[in-house]
N, C-alpha and C positions, 0 to 999 in steps of 0.2 A: 502493499499501500505506497511508505512512503519510497523516496528517491536514491538510487545507492549512497549510501556510505551513509544516509544520515540515517537508522536504525539501526542501534548492537542487534535484536533480533535478526533482522536483515540478514547482517553483516559477517553471521557469527554461523548462521546455517544454511543459505544457501547464496547468497553475493560469491563468495571465495572459492568455489567452490564452478561456478562459470566458468572460466578459462580455461579447468580439466575435462568437464561436459564439452564444450565444444570442439576441443584437442582431440577427443571421441568420437566425434561425429555429426554433431547434435548443434542446432540449428537453434538457436535463443531467442527466443522477448520481452525483456520485461517492462510491465505494464505499470506504471505508479500513480496515487492518485492527487497523494498532495505534495507543492509545491514545496520550494522556501521562504515564499511569497507568503504562501497556505497557512504557515504553521506561524508567523505572525501572531495571524486571525485564529486560526482553530487551537493553540493552546495559554487562550487568555479570558476570563472572564468577560463576557456583556460579548457583540462581534457580531450579535444573533443575523441578519443581514448579511455579513459577512461569512457567519457560518454554514445557513443558507448558501446560497451562492458555490459554498466549493461544493457541497451535498449535488445540490443540483448539473455540475458541470461531470459528477465523479459519478452520476446513475445515469446518464448522455454515452458515458464511456461503454462505463459495463454495459450499455444496453448492446451497441454496438459491439464489445467483443461476442456474449450470448453469442449475438448472433454468424460469427466466422467462429465458433467454436472448432467445430468439423474441421477447419481445415487446420487443429494441431494434430500432434500425437499425446501428447503429454501435456498438460495443468493444471500447474501446480503452484496452489495457495498459500501463504506461507502467513498464519493466524486467522484470515478473512481476505474476503474479494472486498469485500465492503465495508468501510465504518457502522452501517449505522445499524438496527435490529431486526434484518431481516436472512435468510440462507437465498435467495433466491437468485443469485445469479451463482452462486456453487450448486443446487441444482441444477440450473437451467445447465449450467456447465456439464454434471454429469448426465442427464439424459444428449450429452451428443455422442462420437464417436469418440470422444478424447477418452484418457485413462486421466481419472484427480487422481494427485496427491495432494492428503494436506499435513500440510508442519507446525506442531504450534512445540512451545519452550514453554508454558507459560496456563498455570491453573482460571488460566479464560472460561471459564462457565460459571466460575468466580465475577458475580459485581462489577463491577471497576470503574469506579468515572472522577475521572481527573478535576481537580478542584475548580482551574479556569469552564468547568463545561459542565455546574452541576443543576444548573436549569437547564442542559438540553439530557439527561441523566435516562427521561421515562423515552428517550429516542435508541436505547439501547436494548441489547440482551441481550445478555449470557447464555443463556438457555439455549441459541441459534447454534450452539459446540456440538449439541449430541445432531444436531439435523448432517451441521456439514459432516460428520466424522462419520456420521450412517453414508450420506451423499455420495462418497471418497470411496473409488477399485484400491489408496493403501494409505493407511496413518504414520506418518514419520514421528514418531513420541522423543521429547527427548531425553527421560528418562522413568524409569521403569515405576515412576507412581502417575506420571499420565499416559503411560502405555496401559497401566491396569482399567486405567479410567476409560482409555478411548474405549477396551475390552470387550466392555459393554456393548459396547452400540456398531463394531467393524471385527471380524474375523483376519484382516489379514495389516496388522497394527507391529510395526516393525520402530526397535529402540533404535535411534540413534544423533551420540550423545553434541549438545553444541563443543563445537572446537578452534583451535589459535591457531593461526599461521603461523609456528616458529624460523621463516625464512625473513618474516616481517619481527617478530616480537624476537626481537635477541639486547641484552642489558646492554646500555649505554652508561657511557661515563658517566660520576655524580658528579651534581652543578655543582660550581665552585658557592652560589651559594649558604652550602651546608660545612661547618667545621668538622671536619676529621672525627671530633670524638661525641659530637652530637648523633643523631640515631633517627630518625625519620618513620615513623609510623602516619601509616598511607590509605586513605578509603577513596578507591575511584568507584563513580555512579552518574546517580542525575535527580535533577530535581522534583520527579516525583519516586525514586527511590530514598530521599535523603531523610526520611527518617526510619528506614536502618541504617544509615547509620549512627543513631541516639541512642538504641540499642547499646551500643558500648559506649557512650558518654559517662555518665556514672562512671570506671571504669578507670577511663582520658583525663577524668578527673585526680581522679586517687594519684596515676602514671604522675600525672604532675606535680605531688605535692612530694613524691618522695627522688622525683632526681631534676627538676626543678628545668633546666637549658641545658641538659644533657639530652631532655628527647625537647622535638617538637610532630605538628602534625598539617596534613595537607589531608585536604576534601578537592577530589575531583566531581567535576562533570555539573554544579552545582555552583553559579559564580554568583550569588545571590548570600549564595552561603555565611554568617558571620558566628564565630563561639569569641565571645573579647578573650574568656579568661582563659583557655587554652591557645588564645593566638591564632585560633584558624583564620581567614580569608579565603575563601569559596574559589575554584578557580574555575572557568567552564571551560567543557570536552572540548576540543579539537586533535580532526585528527591526524595533522600536524606534527605533533607536539605529546601525540597517547603514546608514544611507548620512549619518552624520552621522562612521563610525570611519573610512567611507573617504574622509571630503573631510579625514580630517585626516593624511591623505598625501601629504607631497611628494612620493614617487616611492612603487608598488608592486611586488613583486615576486612572481612568480610560477617559485619554477627546479621542477626533476623530474628522477628519474630519465630515462635514454633505455632503455625498458625498453615492452615488447607491453602490460603494464598502462597506462603512461600513456600509449603511443599513442593508449588511444580518448579521450582527454581530448579536450576541447570547447572550453575554452581562459574556464572562467566564468571562475574570480579576476580573470584580464587587462582579459575584457570589465568585469567591473563597476570595479575600477581606470579603466579608459579611459574607460570611462561617466562617472563623476563629472568626468574632466579632468582623471584623478589619472596623468603618465608612468607609463610603465610599462618591468617590461623583464622578456623570460618565455624563460626553455629554447629552444631553435629543439627542440620534439617535439614530432608530433603536427598539430595545424590551426595553432596557433602559428606556424609558420611562412607558413600561409596569411592568420593576420590582419594578423602586423606584419611593414610593410615596413622594412626596418631603418634606423633615425634621419631617420624621415618622423615615423608615427605610434608606435612604443617602440622598442626593442633588445634584437637579442635576447643574448645570452649563454649558452657553457657550460658551460668551464673557468672554474677560481677566477679566474685571471687575466681571462680575457674581464669576468667580472659586477665583476670591485675597478674593470678601465677603465670597462665602465657606470656603475658607481653612481659613481663620482667625476666621469665628464661632466658627471652632471644637478646632483649636489649643488655643483660650482662654478661651471655656468649658470645663475643662475635663468630666462634667459631663453624657452632649450634645454627647461626645464620648462615652460616656458608655453606656447610656440610645438609642444613632442613633443604635451601634455595633450591641446591641440586639436583638434591634428591627431587624436588617441585616439578624443576621444569622434564626432567628424564620420565617423570607420569605422563605431561602433556606429550612431549615426543613417542611416547611410547602406547598413549590409549586415548587422546583427546587431540590432537593436532590434525591440520590435512591430512597431512600427510601420509597419515598413520588410517583415517577412511577415505577419504576420497573412493578408494577402488571401493569397498563397502556400497559409497551412496553410487557410485556408475549403476551399479549392480542391482541396484534397486530397480533403479530404473528401467533396469535391461528386465528385471523379471516382472513387473506389473504392464510393460510389454506383455511379454510372455504369456501373459491369460488372452488375449486377443483370438 
C-alpha cells in the first residue's frame, strides 16, 4: 500500500526480494496507494476532506486493477490491498485466474487505529483479515503465532520470517560524538510504536542513576520524542542514516507489552540490532523467545528488575557485548537474512503456481 522504502513491513518482507525474484524469471509490478504527499495528510488529525480524496483515488486505482487481475499469474498482497474496512478487492483478485498470496506480520485482526485517525475509526474493520485469509491461495505468516491464526481459515499457510539484508546491514564506525568510555543504549522504531519504548523507561531511569553520564540513550524513528530526564531528543528515521544510527548503539533494546497485538510482532527491531552486531535485549514476547537464546546471542528481560540486570551485565562487560553481538549477527545470517531465506521465498512462488 505504501511507496517503496516507506514501510518497514514492506521493506523487510517483500521489497528486498524483488531483485532476486526478477533475476529468476519473474516480471514484477509494484502498486501502492499512499504517496509522500498523502502521508502528510493521512497520519495527522483532521484533514478529513484530504483523506477522503486519498480514499477516492485509491478506490479507482484498485477497481482498474481488479478488472485486469487475470493478466497476472500471482497477486501478492502485503497486509491489505485497500486501507478501509472491506475485503472487496482481495475477493475480486481471488476470483480472477491469478493466484493470490497474502503476507502479514502483525496481529492485524485486532482493531488498531492511529491517533490521527480516531474520527475515521469506524471505517476500519480488522475482521476483514479473516476474509482475506480465506480468499487467498497461500498465506505468508511472519511467525508461528500468526500462522496458527491463519490456519483456522486457510489450509495453505507458510511461515516466512521477517529478514534483514546482511549485505547492507554491516556495522559502521562508532560516531565521534560518543566518548570511548560511554555506552549508548538505543531503541529504533516509529512514532506509532514509541509506547513500546516507554515500557523500558523505569529501568533506564535506574541505569541513569547508577551510571550517570557513562550511559547515553538514543531513540531513532520518532523525531518528536523527548525525555529530558534521560537526555533523549528523538531522531527521525532516515533511510540513508539507518545503519549508522543502529551502529551507534552499544546495546539495542526491544521492550514490548505482553499483549495479543505484541505477540504477532516478528522481532524486526531486535533483528536489525543483531544484524549490525549490536548486543540485544528483547522482551520475551512472541517470536522473540525463538530468536534469542538467552545469554548466547542476546538477552531476554520482562520486569524492571530483569531489564536493569540485563543492562548492567552488558554495560559492565565489554567482552560480553562483543561476544553476544557477534553471535547475534550470526543468528541473523543463518536464519533471518535475505540470503538464508530467498530460495525458500522463490520456492513458495513456484509452489503456489504449481497448483494450476
